[in-house]
N, CA, C and O of each residue as an XYZ file, in Angstrom:
772
protein
N       0.942     -0.979      0.109
C      -0.149      0.143      0.057
C       0.896      1.304      0.107
O       1.739      1.453      0.993
N       0.716      2.065     -0.931
C       1.451      3.305     -0.890
C       0.841      4.497      0.184
O      -0.098      4.490      0.980
N       1.739      5.399     -0.161
C       1.334      6.354      1.202
C       0.187      7.265      0.945
O      -0.081      8.012      1.887
N      -0.508      7.364     -0.060
C      -1.705      7.801     -0.455
C      -2.639      6.863     -0.364
O      -3.765      7.329     -0.536
N      -2.612      5.838     -0.181
C      -3.570      4.768      0.486
C      -3.595      4.891      1.855
O      -4.657      4.959      2.473
N      -2.487      4.925      2.393
C      -2.099      4.633      3.771
C      -3.299      6.021      4.497
O      -4.141      6.001      5.395
N      -2.860      6.965      3.666
C      -3.441      8.220      4.139
C      -4.740      8.237      4.089
O      -5.421      8.928      4.846
N      -5.284      7.354      3.048
C      -6.921      7.204      2.532
C      -7.675      6.429      3.868
O      -8.697      6.664      4.514
N      -6.944      5.707      3.908
C      -7.130      4.730      4.784
C      -7.410      5.176      6.358
O      -8.181      4.551      7.086
N      -6.785      6.169      6.708
C      -6.501      6.592      8.318
C      -7.650      7.778      8.467
O      -8.311      8.071      9.462
N      -7.664      8.343      7.175
C      -8.451      9.761      7.449
C      -9.638      9.973      7.940
O     -10.113     11.093      8.127
N     -10.400      8.512      8.270
C     -11.722      8.450      8.763
C     -11.279      7.624     10.078
O     -12.012      6.636     10.088
N     -10.351      7.575     11.272
C      -9.973      6.834     12.373
C      -9.384      7.761     13.109
O      -8.716      8.735     12.762
N      -9.790      7.244     14.512
C      -9.830      8.635     15.876
C      -9.086      7.449     17.041
O      -9.314      6.362     17.571
N      -8.023      8.579     16.977
C      -7.305      7.706     18.110
C      -7.202      8.576     19.531
O      -7.526      9.760     19.439
N      -6.892      8.218     20.486
C      -7.085      8.673     21.744
C      -5.801      9.042     22.502
O      -5.320      7.989     22.922
N      -5.179      9.905     22.792
C      -3.819      9.722     23.136
C      -4.527     10.600     24.904
O      -5.203     11.616     25.064
N      -3.941      9.586     25.918
C      -3.894      9.914     27.197
C      -2.501     10.206     27.770
O      -1.668      9.346     28.055
N      -2.323     11.862     27.934
C      -1.162     12.334     28.398
C      -1.096     12.854     27.367
O      -1.535     12.452     26.290
N      -0.360     14.099     27.682
C       0.430     14.563     26.536
C       1.625     15.451     26.892
O       1.810     16.668     26.922
N       2.325     14.424     27.138
C       4.087     13.913     27.929
C       4.990     13.655     26.632
O       4.825     13.790     25.419
N       5.979     13.238     27.432
C       7.042     12.566     26.456
C       6.205     11.542     25.623
O       5.811     11.971     24.539
N       5.974     10.661     25.846
C       4.911      9.444     24.799
C       3.971     10.218     24.293
O       4.150     10.442     23.096
N       2.781     10.844     24.881
C       1.861     11.468     24.226
C       2.180     12.464     23.354
O       1.378     12.457     22.420
N       3.108     13.425     23.239
C       3.031     14.390     22.442
C       3.969     13.674     21.118
O       3.724     13.981     19.952
N       4.625     13.082     21.341
C       5.662     12.318     20.205
C       4.592     11.309     19.474
O       4.472     11.275     18.249
N       3.920     10.586     20.268
C       3.143      9.732     18.994
C       2.416     10.198     18.911
O       1.913      9.630     17.941
N       1.413     11.348     19.314
C       0.251     12.180     18.525
C       1.376     12.739     17.046
O       1.131     12.390     15.891
N       2.195     13.353     17.308
C       2.718     13.897     16.056
C       3.541     12.804     15.049
O       4.286     13.134     14.126
N       3.360     12.034     15.278
C       3.873     10.513     14.437
C       2.366     10.472     13.636
O       2.005     10.856     12.524
N       1.834      9.960     14.514
C      -0.045      9.510     13.871
C      -0.238     10.940     13.189
O      -0.966     10.747     12.215
N       0.081     12.230     13.274
C      -0.567     13.091     12.549
C       0.092     13.550     11.206
O      -0.464     14.112     10.262
N       1.582     13.135     11.350
C       2.601     13.061     10.036
C       2.231     11.874      9.192
O       3.005     11.649      8.262
N       1.406     11.231      9.303
C       1.047      9.715      8.604
C      -0.430      9.906      8.207
O      -0.825      9.203      7.277
N      -1.334     10.790      8.801
C      -2.735     11.312      8.515
C      -3.723     10.759      9.213
O      -4.859     11.109      8.893
N      -3.613     10.047     10.015
C      -4.743      9.794     11.468
C      -5.392     10.943     11.155
O      -4.931     12.066     10.952
N      -6.704     10.478     11.132
C      -7.867     11.777     10.668
C      -8.256     12.800     12.219
O      -8.251     14.028     12.310
N      -8.528     11.906     13.153
C      -8.629     12.705     14.114
C      -7.914     12.301     15.536
O      -7.701     11.119     15.807
N      -7.625     13.176     16.261
C      -6.583     12.943     17.586
C      -7.897     13.495     18.726
O      -8.647     14.447     18.510
N      -7.909     12.663     19.870
C      -8.123     13.426     21.048
C      -7.510     13.067     21.738
O      -7.291     11.903     22.077
N      -6.867     14.565     22.296
C      -5.818     14.871     23.280
C      -6.196     15.047     24.872
O      -7.084     15.862     25.123
N      -5.870     14.670     25.453
C      -6.407     14.760     27.446
C      -5.333     14.960     28.308
O      -4.581     14.030     28.600
N      -5.185     16.139     28.760
C      -4.076     16.415     29.738
C      -4.382     17.563     30.400
O      -5.015     18.455     29.835
N      -3.921     17.676     31.803
C      -4.427     18.734     32.565
C      -3.098     19.902     32.652
O      -3.126     21.113     32.873
N      -2.007     19.009     32.390
C      -0.879     19.997     32.751
C      -0.319     21.004     31.845
O      -0.853     20.942     30.737
N       0.647     21.977     31.955
C       1.198     23.096     31.656
C       2.679     22.734     30.977
O       3.274     22.011     31.777
N       3.178     22.883     30.242
C       4.630     22.953     29.465
C       5.909     23.474     30.721
O       6.165     24.657     30.943
N       6.382     22.656     31.211
C       7.304     23.318     31.511
C       8.823     22.561     31.259
O       9.001     21.420     30.833
N      10.210     23.904     31.796
C      11.185     23.887     31.039
C      11.688     22.351     31.000
O      12.218     21.868     30.000
N      11.477     21.679     32.129
C      12.198     20.585     32.488
C      11.448     19.267     31.216
O      12.004     18.220     30.883
N      10.364     19.670     30.834
C       9.699     19.019     29.989
C      10.632     19.044     28.163
O      10.560     18.274     27.204
N      11.349     20.201     28.385
C      11.934     19.986     26.601
C      12.688     18.822     26.340
O      12.667     18.120     25.329
N      13.551     18.664     27.666
C      14.506     17.549     26.965
C      13.354     16.401     26.048
O      13.866     15.845     25.076
N      12.009     16.102     26.323
C      11.931     15.013     25.889
C      10.610     15.055     24.871
O      10.282     14.107     24.157
N       9.954     16.259     24.937
C       8.543     16.119     25.060
C       8.493     17.108     23.605
O       9.334     17.997     23.467
N       7.539     16.886     22.655
C       7.240     18.167     21.325
C       6.438     19.374     21.672
O       5.291     19.643     21.316
N       7.520     20.276     22.681
C       7.079     21.813     22.831
C       8.224     22.504     22.566
O       9.243     21.907     22.220
N       8.185     23.640     22.680
C       9.239     24.446     22.096
C       9.321     25.688     23.359
O       8.358     26.041     24.040
N      10.357     26.086     23.435
C      10.508     26.887     24.640
C       9.612     27.993     24.964
O       9.349     28.417     26.089
N       9.196     28.387     23.889
C       7.908     29.943     24.161
C       6.794     29.257     24.067
O       6.006     29.843     23.324
N       6.354     28.219     24.513
C       5.152     27.184     24.696
C       5.521     27.193     26.504
O       4.450     26.937     27.053
N       6.339     27.340     27.297
C       6.425     27.441     28.557
C       5.392     28.088     29.286
O       5.078     29.279     29.300
N       4.933     27.152     29.867
C       3.847     27.881     30.581
C       2.227     27.808     29.908
O       1.106     28.040     30.358
N       2.599     27.500     29.005
C       1.126     26.853     27.939
C       0.465     25.875     28.333
O       1.299     25.036     28.675
N      -1.118     25.255     28.579
C      -1.458     24.195     28.280
C      -0.656     23.170     27.582
O      -0.023     23.465     26.569
N      -0.655     21.703     28.191
C      -0.210     20.900     27.024
C      -0.685     20.835     26.130
O      -0.103     21.017     25.061
N      -2.030     20.524     26.250
C      -3.300     19.674     25.195
C      -3.046     20.954     23.989
O      -2.873     20.709     22.795
N      -3.067     22.286     24.560
C      -3.462     23.541     23.599
C      -2.155     23.470     22.554
O      -2.156     23.201     21.353
N      -0.912     23.847     23.538
C       0.643     23.652     22.772
C       0.709     22.736     21.587
O       1.051     23.061     20.450
N       0.247     21.266     22.098
C       0.311     20.105     21.019
C      -0.567     19.930     20.017
O      -0.523     19.113     19.098
N      -1.471     20.862     20.290
C      -2.832     21.148     19.154
C      -2.119     22.084     18.279
O      -2.089     21.665     17.121
N      -1.613     23.063     18.426
C      -1.255     23.899     17.820
C      -0.023     23.605     16.896
O       0.030     24.127     15.782
N       1.020     22.729     17.372
C       1.922     21.970     16.896
C       1.465     21.163     15.779
O       1.715     21.527     14.630
N       0.850     20.153     16.003
C       0.261     19.783     15.352
C      -0.240     19.907     14.085
O       0.078     19.334     13.043
N      -1.517     21.182     14.449
C      -1.920     21.727     13.112
C      -0.884     22.505     12.340
O      -1.348     23.329     11.552
N       0.347     22.410     12.409
C       1.479     23.371     11.569
C       2.360     22.065     10.902
O       3.255     22.221     10.072
N       1.942     20.824     11.409
C       2.674     19.932     10.871
C       1.277     19.046      9.969
O       1.551     18.440      8.933
N       0.050     19.070     10.421
C      -0.934     18.384      9.248
C      -2.410     19.149      9.714
O      -3.273     18.808     10.523
N      -2.285     20.287      8.858
C      -3.473     20.823      9.144
C      -5.238     20.031      8.706
O      -6.321     20.617      8.706
N      -4.978     18.674      8.402
C      -6.330     18.368      8.156
C      -6.689     17.085      9.315
O      -7.587     16.245      9.247
N      -5.528     17.300     10.495
C      -5.774     16.314     11.500
C      -6.884     16.994     12.061
O      -6.644     18.202     12.057
N      -8.174     16.695     12.619
C      -8.794     16.974     13.366
C      -8.558     16.714     14.933
O      -8.399     15.557     15.323
N      -8.531     17.957     15.966
C      -8.155     17.714     16.804
C      -9.439     17.808     17.898
O     -10.341     18.631     17.744
N      -9.406     17.026     18.819
C     -10.086     17.621     19.995
C      -9.342     17.531     21.261
O      -8.748     16.538     21.682
N      -9.461     18.884     21.914
C      -8.885     19.099     23.274
C      -9.271     19.041     24.354
O     -10.059     19.975     24.497
N      -9.163     18.304     25.523
C      -9.303     17.888     26.472
C      -8.665     18.333     27.459
O      -7.826     17.496     27.793
N      -8.631     19.541     28.314
C      -7.817     20.015     29.401
C      -8.418     19.621     30.749
O      -9.069     20.425     31.417
N      -8.154     18.198     31.183
C      -8.726     17.339     32.234
C      -8.321     16.459     32.847
O      -8.092     15.468     32.154
N      -8.134     16.365     33.788
C      -7.135     15.056     34.795
C      -7.943     14.002     34.523
O      -9.071     13.983     35.017
N      -7.592     13.177     33.870
C      -8.885     11.921     33.472
C      -8.595     10.851     35.209
O      -7.705     10.613     36.025
N      -9.632     10.620     35.011
C     -10.193      9.284     36.081
C     -10.953      8.513     35.833
O     -11.316      8.688     34.670
N     -11.532      7.550     36.366
C     -12.708      6.205     35.979
C     -13.690      6.866     35.715
O     -14.269      6.460     34.707
N     -14.295      8.029     36.366
C     -15.807      8.457     35.632
C     -15.454      9.045     34.404
O     -16.280      8.872     33.508
N     -14.394      9.727     34.105
C     -14.540     10.683     32.638
C     -13.691      9.827     31.366
O     -14.070      9.914     30.198
N     -12.959      9.317     31.619
C     -11.949      8.711     30.744
C     -12.680      7.532     29.975
O     -11.942      7.032     29.126
N     -13.893      6.981     30.050
C     -14.473      6.007     29.229
C     -15.555      7.579     28.288
O     -15.506      8.005     27.135
N     -16.126      7.857     29.113
C     -17.066      9.151     28.058
C     -15.723      9.769     26.915
O     -15.970     10.040     25.741
N     -14.751      9.866     27.345
C     -13.755     10.525     26.257
C     -13.357      9.774     25.205
O     -13.505      9.986     24.002
N     -12.808      8.823     25.806
C     -12.313      7.925     24.136
C     -13.011      6.669     23.953
O     -12.441      5.601     23.733
N     -14.726      6.889     24.086
C     -15.615      5.866     23.792
C     -15.597      5.350     22.274
O     -15.727      4.177     21.921
N     -15.392      6.570     21.375
C     -15.637      6.534     20.011
C     -14.301      6.509     19.426
O     -14.266      6.784     18.227
N     -13.330      6.276     19.929
C     -12.092      5.767     19.534
C     -11.733      4.604     18.907
O     -12.540      3.683     19.034
N     -10.540      4.346     18.132
C     -10.161      3.407     17.360
C      -9.552      2.707     18.068
O      -9.929      1.555     18.284
N      -8.288      3.299     18.694
C      -7.457      3.123     19.481
C      -7.411      3.667     20.155
O      -7.910      4.767     19.914
N      -6.694      3.449     21.880
C      -6.267      5.012     22.396
C      -4.868      4.093     22.837
O      -4.534      2.911     22.916
N      -4.189      5.702     23.107
C      -3.010      5.159     23.368
C      -2.623      5.667     25.171
O      -2.942      6.779     25.593
N      -2.182      5.025     25.698
C      -1.670      5.576     27.482
C      -0.521      6.233     27.225
O       0.221      5.609     26.467
N      -0.041      7.474     27.663
C       0.732      8.269     27.669
C       1.093      8.692     29.054
O       1.326      9.898     29.129
N       1.183      8.135     29.988
C       1.058      8.904     31.747
C       2.218      8.258     32.281
O       2.526      7.078     32.119
N       3.031      9.410     33.139
C       4.165      9.204     33.781
C       4.037      8.057     35.177
O       4.964      7.422     35.681
N       3.058      8.052     35.445
C       2.795      7.515     36.978
C       2.356      6.046     36.887
O       1.450      5.759     36.105
N       2.900      5.163     37.585
C       1.947      3.951     37.899
C       0.891      3.954     38.289
O       0.180      3.213     37.611
N       0.386      4.428     39.073
C      -0.977      4.566     39.356
C      -2.168      4.702     38.493
O      -3.169      3.993     38.594
N      -1.957      5.909     37.408
C      -2.741      6.276     36.381
C      -2.220      5.489     35.170
O      -2.685      5.969     34.136
N      -1.546      4.616     34.986
C      -1.523      3.724     33.975
C      -1.975      2.639     34.768
O      -2.625      1.936     33.994
N      -1.981      2.039     36.087
C      -2.604      0.826     36.358
C      -4.253      1.270     36.144
O      -4.974      0.482     35.533
N      -4.731      2.349     36.583
C      -6.624      2.998     36.528
C      -6.839      3.271     34.918
O      -7.974      2.988     34.532
N      -6.050      3.712     34.041
C      -6.434      3.323     32.615
C      -6.762      1.721     32.162
O      -7.784      1.367     31.574
N      -5.705      0.887     32.558
C      -5.515      0.016     32.090
C      -6.794     -0.788     32.628
O      -7.678     -1.156     31.853
N      -6.828     -1.001     33.816
C      -8.247     -1.636     34.501
C      -9.412     -1.066     33.739
O     -10.074     -1.849     33.057
N      -9.713      0.099     33.770
C     -10.907      0.806     33.084
C     -11.531      0.379     32.269
O     -12.659     -0.108     32.207
N     -10.280      0.688     31.186
C     -10.481      0.466     29.812
C     -10.741     -1.289     29.381
O     -11.638     -1.687     28.639
N      -9.889     -1.999     29.944
C     -10.142     -3.136     29.587
C     -11.540     -3.628     30.223
O     -12.096     -4.407     29.448
N     -12.182     -3.429     31.263
C     -13.478     -3.551     31.825
C     -14.320     -2.975     31.073
O     -15.130     -3.761     30.582
N     -14.494     -1.536     30.691
C     -15.645     -0.894     30.210
C     -15.210     -0.962     28.687
O     -16.127     -1.186     27.898
N     -14.144     -0.826     28.251
C     -14.219     -0.787     26.526
C     -13.310     -1.936     26.213
O     -12.279     -1.546     25.664
N     -13.366     -3.101     26.374
C     -12.805     -4.203     25.964
C     -12.239     -4.668     24.565
O     -11.185     -5.245     24.296
N     -13.495     -4.142     23.587
C     -13.670     -4.021     22.421
C     -12.552     -3.101     22.063
O     -12.132     -3.588     21.013
N     -11.732     -1.910     22.369
C     -11.054     -0.747     22.189
C      -9.268     -1.430     22.605
O      -8.758     -1.968     23.587
N      -8.762     -0.985     21.115
C      -7.361     -1.924     21.659
C      -6.938     -0.650     22.180
O      -7.344      0.437     21.768
N      -5.751     -0.911     23.494
C      -4.896     -0.029     24.009
C      -3.247     -0.234     24.109
O      -2.687     -1.271     24.464
N      -2.719      0.797     23.778
C      -1.372      0.271     23.829
C      -0.990      1.568     24.780
O      -1.330      2.750     24.822
N      -0.117      0.726     25.506
C       0.825      1.453     26.302
C       1.977      1.435     26.524
O       2.639      0.554     25.975
N       2.723      2.521     27.518
C       4.136      2.387     27.359
C       4.437      2.087     28.720
O       3.765      2.457     29.683
N       5.705      1.252     28.768
C       6.207      0.559     29.940
C       7.646      0.170     29.826
O       8.149     -0.776     29.219
N       8.134      1.005     30.464
C       9.499      0.749     30.529
C      10.457      1.661     29.455
O      10.855      0.963     28.522
N      10.936      3.167     29.393
C      11.459      3.507     28.809
C      12.643      4.776     29.322
O      13.250      5.666     28.726
N      12.577      4.305     30.725
C      13.536      5.519     31.381
C      15.223      4.971     30.919
O      15.592      3.848     30.576
N      16.126      6.427     31.092
C      17.545      6.083     31.152
C      18.033      6.230     29.552
O      17.511      7.056     28.804
N      18.995      5.411     29.168
C      19.763      5.343     28.191
C      20.072      3.965     27.788
O      19.911      2.942     28.452
N      20.547      4.096     26.580
C      21.214      2.743     25.612
C      20.590      2.083     26.155
O      19.747      2.436     26.979
N      21.006      0.258     25.630
C      20.013     -0.782     25.446
C      18.840     -0.931     24.763
O      17.809     -1.475     25.159
N      19.126     -0.265     23.412
C      17.911     -0.079     22.555
C      17.257     -1.343     22.520
O      16.091     -1.561     22.850
N      18.177     -2.237     22.054
C      17.558     -3.464     21.860
C      16.543     -4.314     22.924
O      15.876     -5.312     22.649
N      16.630     -3.639     24.169
C      15.590     -4.179     25.287
C      14.085     -4.113     25.149
O      13.174     -4.612     25.809
N      14.140     -2.847     23.401
C      12.524     -2.367     23.751
C      11.704     -3.020     22.618
O      12.174     -3.164     21.490
N      10.443     -3.413     22.967
C       9.862     -4.148     22.442
C       8.089     -3.866     22.282
O       7.462     -2.981     22.864
N       7.577     -4.805     21.407
C       5.979     -4.627     21.476
C       5.523     -5.976     22.251
O       5.942     -6.976     21.667
N       4.750     -6.265     23.452
C       3.824     -7.736     23.323
C       2.604     -7.044     23.473
O       2.272     -5.915     23.835
N       1.917     -8.290     22.999
C       0.455     -8.003     22.997
C      -0.248     -9.287     23.664
O       0.043    -10.482     23.704
N      -1.448     -8.399     24.240
C      -2.013     -9.815     25.581
C      -3.795     -9.104     24.949
O      -4.119     -7.919     25.022
N      -4.558    -10.095     24.447
C      -5.493     -9.945     24.070
C      -5.481     -8.546     23.596
O      -4.607     -8.160     22.820
N      -6.724     -7.518     24.175
C      -6.568     -6.170     23.327
C      -5.459     -5.279     23.653
O      -5.316     -4.313     22.904
N      -4.529     -5.439     24.768
C      -3.493     -4.593     25.742
C      -2.035     -4.706     24.487
O      -1.467     -5.741     24.138
N      -1.792     -3.536     24.110
C      -0.489     -3.768     23.308
C       0.838     -2.717     24.211
O       0.794     -1.487     24.246
N       1.791     -3.459     24.783
C       2.815     -2.964     25.529
C       4.228     -2.663     24.791
O       5.043     -3.381     24.212
N       4.158     -1.439     25.042
C       5.648     -0.947     24.330
C       6.612     -0.318     25.392
O       6.352      0.487     26.287
N       7.790     -0.903     25.047
C       8.961     -0.454     25.907
C       9.756     -2.247     26.176
O       9.800     -3.304     25.547
N      10.377     -1.596     27.769
C      11.388     -2.903     28.036
C      10.550     -3.163     29.280
O      10.863     -4.236     29.796
N       9.609     -2.530     29.903
C       8.758     -3.419     30.986
C       9.704     -3.817     31.945
O       9.595     -4.892     32.535
N      10.752     -2.920     32.172
C      11.614     -3.059     33.540
C      12.102     -1.538     33.946
O      12.085     -1.082     35.089
N      12.527     -0.877     32.794
C      13.282      0.213     33.065
C      12.518      1.479     33.369
O      12.406      2.336     32.492
N      11.917      1.664     34.722
C      10.531      2.528     35.256
C      11.444      3.888     35.668
O      12.642      3.816     35.944
N      10.768      4.971     35.662
C      11.458      6.280     35.845
C      11.886      6.531     37.405
O      11.163      6.434     38.397
N      13.408      6.916     37.327
C      13.604      7.194     38.650
C      14.380      8.243     38.760
O      14.402      8.907     37.723
N      15.421      8.902     40.135
C      16.005      9.892     39.535
C      17.443      9.800     39.453
O      18.159     10.802     39.437
N      18.005      8.282     39.385
C      19.240      7.849     38.960
C      18.619      6.842     37.342
O      19.238      5.914     36.822
N      17.661      7.247     37.011
C      16.885      7.047     35.743
C      16.061      7.698     34.945
O      15.042      7.049     34.709
N      16.112      8.759     34.426
C      15.315      9.753     34.083
C      14.496      9.551     32.904
O      14.823      8.753     32.025
N      13.557     10.174     32.866
C      12.811      9.869     30.867
C      13.595     11.081     30.288
O      13.540     12.289     30.521
N      14.528     10.133     29.244
C      15.244     11.181     28.125
C      14.737     10.890     26.849
O      14.249      9.788     26.596
N      14.825     11.885     25.948
C      14.346     12.017     24.456
C      14.703     10.515     23.407
O      13.842     10.077     22.643
N      16.032      9.896     23.535
C      15.983      8.471     22.643
C      15.197      7.670     23.274
O      14.104      7.779     22.718
N      15.099      6.649     24.434
C      14.248      6.060     24.509
C      12.484      6.659     25.084
O      11.560      5.857     24.946
N      12.295      7.555     25.472
C      10.857      7.761     24.717
C      10.750      8.183     23.835
O       9.535      8.221     23.641
N      11.294      8.636     22.949
C      10.634      8.437     21.513
C      10.686      7.333     20.948
O       9.895      7.044     20.050
N      11.668      6.479     21.390
C      11.514      5.046     20.590
C      10.521      4.694     21.009
O       9.772      4.347     20.096
N       9.935      4.557     22.337
C       8.937      4.058     23.095
C       7.620      4.986     22.372
O       6.606      4.371     22.042
N       7.683      6.073     22.215
C       6.622      6.768     21.598
C       6.328      6.585     20.157
O       5.141      6.497     19.843
N       7.289      6.511     19.179
C       7.239      5.768     17.789
C       6.811      4.636     17.926
O       5.744      4.500     17.328
N       7.324      3.277     18.713
C       6.988      1.969     18.759
C       5.073      2.350     18.956
O       4.264      1.993     18.099
N       4.698      3.058     20.148
C       3.289      3.253     19.915
C       2.275      3.329     18.791
O       1.196      2.868     18.418
N       3.330      4.253     18.435
C       2.564      4.985     16.754
C       2.676      3.930     15.776
O       1.720      3.950     15.001
N       3.504      3.026     15.545
C       3.698      2.078     14.963
C       2.470      1.308     14.923
O       1.531      1.448     14.141
N       2.637      0.245     16.131
C       1.829     -0.162     16.950
C       0.202      0.343     16.184
O      -0.647     -0.253     15.521
N       0.305      1.276     16.527
C      -1.673      2.405     16.068
C      -1.942      1.800     14.463
O      -2.935      1.249     13.988
N      -0.698      2.130     13.889
C      -0.952      2.130     12.286
C      -1.165      0.367     12.419
O      -2.335     -0.012     12.364
N      -0.582     -0.209     12.511
C      -0.697     -1.628     12.471
C      -2.256     -2.622     12.557
O      -2.828     -3.508     11.922
N      -2.470     -1.640     14.002
C      -3.824     -2.146     14.441
C      -5.078     -1.471     13.021
O      -5.940     -2.076     12.384
N      -4.669     -0.112     12.984
C      -5.705      0.484     12.066
C      -5.451     -0.161     10.584
O      -6.418     -0.560      9.934
N      -4.310     -0.238     10.144
C      -4.385     -0.637      8.838
C      -4.685     -2.223      8.769
O      -4.830     -2.573      7.598
N      -4.801     -3.147      9.580
C      -5.302     -4.857      9.831
C      -6.603     -4.572      9.562
O      -7.308     -5.246      8.812
N      -6.997     -3.450     10.234
C      -8.739     -3.806     10.351
C      -9.218     -3.473      8.628
O     -10.391     -3.606      8.276
C-alpha cells in the first residue's frame, strides 16, 4: 500500500491520546504525520522547561497548557488532522466518555497508578478498543531491549523494566523510541482492520 492509500485509510480513524507528555506528544505528532484523521488529546498539565528534553514542545510554549500547545504544533504539521482538546485530569469517571468513540487508545502517563487506572478501566469498560501502553523507557542505551508485546487487546511497548527514577530519568532517545513504537503499533492495528 502506498502512502496515498495509507492516508486514505487513516483519514476516517480516531485515536485517543491519554497524556500529552513525552510519550503522548511524540506519538500524536507521528500519527498526525501519517494522516490519522482525528486525535483526542487529554491532559491537564502545562509545559515546563524540564519537559523540553523529551516532549514535542518549544521554549516559547513554557507555561501554556500541553493539550493546546500540542494541538497548535500538530496543526503546523498536518492541518487536515482534526483535534479534540480535553483540558482535564483523567479518572475512572471521565475516561470512558472521552475515549468511547476511538478506534485505538494510547496510554501516555508518567505515574504507575495512572497507568493502572487506565488499563483496568478501559479493559473492563471498553474491552473491544485496543489499548497501547508504554512501560519501561527510562534512562539511555540498551535500545534492543525495547519491544512490543500483545495480550488480548492490550499492547505493551517498552522494555517493561526500566521505570523512571532519579537515577534513570526519562530522556528523549528512549522515550522517543517507545512513543514511535506506540504510533507504529497503532498503525498496525488500524491498517489491519
